[in-house]
N, C-alpha and C positions, 0 to 999 in steps of 0.2 A: 688041537688042530695041527696038522703037519704042514709046514711051510718050506718052500725052497728059498734060497737067498734072493733069487730073481723076483720073488713075491714081495720082498722087503725093499730092495734097492732099485733105483733107476740106473740102468747101465747104459752109458752114452755111446758105447762102441760095441764091436763084436768081440771084444776081450772077454774071456770067460773066467780067467784065474786072477785073483786079487790077494794081496797080503792084508794083514790086519790094518796096517797104516793106510793102505789104499782104500779100504772100506770107509774110513773116516772122510775121504774125499768124495764119496758117492752121495747123492741125494736119496732121501727115503721117500718112498711112494706115499702120496697123500691118502690113497685108499688103505694102505697098511696102517698109517697113523690113525685114521678114522676107526678102523677095526680094533686097534689096540686100545684106543680111548674107550670104546664100548665094552670090550672084553674085561679090561682091568679097572675101569672106573677112574682112570688117571688122565691128566692133560699132558699134551706134548709141548716142550720148550725146545727151541733150536739148540740151546746149550745149557749146561748145568748152571744153577744159580751160583754166583760168585761167592767165594768165602768172604766173610765180613758183611754179608747182606743183612739188612735190618731184620728181615723175616727169616727165621731159622727153620720154618716148617718144612722146607724142601731140601735141606742140606743132607749130606750123607750121614751125619752124626745122629740124625733123628731116626728113631725106630721105623722100620719099613712100613708098618701098618698105619703110620701117620703121614707118610709122604703122599703128595698129591700130583706130582709131575714126573715125567720121564724125558730123557733126551736121546740123541743119536748115540752118544757114548754109552748109555745104559744098554741100548740094543746091541752094540758091538761087544760089550762086556758079556752079555748073555750068550751071544753067538760063540764067543771064545770059550765060555764055560761048557757049553753043550758039545761043540764040535772039536775042541782042543786040537787045533791045527795052526799052522803058520800061513798056509795058502788055502784059499777057498775057491771052489768052482761054483759060480752063481747059478749055473743051470742044473747041476746035479746034487750039490750039497743041500740036504734037507734035515729038519729036526722037528720034534714036537714042541710047539710053542705053549708056554704055560698060560692057563686061562684064569688064574687067580693071582692077584697082586702079590701076595705073600711068597708064592713060589717064584714069581718073576724077580722079586728083590733078592731072594736067596741066590738065584743063579747070577744076577748082576754082581753081587758081592764076590761070589766065587770067581767070576771072570775078571773082576778088577784085581784080585789077588794074583791071578795068573799072568796078567800083562805087566 
C-alpha cells in the first residue's frame, strides 16, 4: 500500500516540510494506527517499552517475529529507511508501506541504524 506522510501524521499547520526530529513532535493519525494494527497484527504503544522492563517480549533485543507492539519511533525509523532524507514534505513524499510484520521490522532496524 502506497502512503503519503500526510496519511500517517496529523499536521497542525500549513507547514509542509519537516525534519526527522520534527516528525517526532507530530501526532500519528488514529486511522493510520488502526490500519497498521490490522495489517501487521501488532498493537500500538505511545512509546517504546523502557529498558529494564520486567516483560522483555517487546524490547528491541527480541527477534522481530516475536514482537507484538510498535511505536511512533518505529514509524519514523521506517520512514527514514525508506525515504533516506533529512527533510520531508508531508504532502508529496510517499512510499510503499510493508504489509507484513517481518518486512516492517527489517525496515525499522535499518532506519534505526541510519539515525
